C-alpha positions, 0 to 999 in steps of 0.5 A: 267388663267386671264380673259380679259374683258371690252375695253380701247381705247389707243394711240400709242406713237411715238415709236409704244407701247401702254399701256395696261389697269391696270385693265389686269395686275392685279395680274402679269396676264401675265408677257409676251404675243405672239402677232399675227394676225390670224384673220383679221383685228385685232391683238392678245396678248395671254398671256403665258398660253394660247400661249401653249395651241394654241402652242401645238394644232397648232403642232398636226395639223401640224402633221395630215397634210401635208398642215397645216404646211403652215398654222402654219409656216403662223401663227407663222411667223408673231407672235412674244413674247412681254412684258409689261415694268414698264409703261405696255407698249408693242411695237406694230412692224411697220409690225404688226401696218400695218396689224391692220391698227392701225394709232394713236389709239388702241381700246384694247378689253378684250376677256376672255384668250385673248386680241385683239388690233383694229383700233377702226373705223374697230371694230366699222364697224364690232360691228355694221354689222347686226349679225342675229345669236347673238340671237340665240348665247346669247340664247344659252350662257345666258340661 
């Protein structure tokens, strides 16, 4: 599975398309993605292999709990498949643009096995928010 890293600021075109960074497309990283919002305010692009893992976990969760049906339906009802065109652009439907408050610019974040699409101002506000647990997290990960 590909690893997506870095952040890139791109513009939405008049048709609601945004180009994915060429670094994310090297080596056929993904021919298709599932676009969804599981955590407000960002959108997430899951490459097909990552979506397969998530959808299996959703099915398992749904089997275990009646309440899980509504949760799984909420996620999948607003999910769509997208495929980059020859210019690496994907269409972000108006509904999804609204869900993520995307208006002109899109900050594309590599998040290891997935890609996040953010309104740049919302990302900056979240990124700058105090996080007392970060030092502990970093120590745990990096030693």
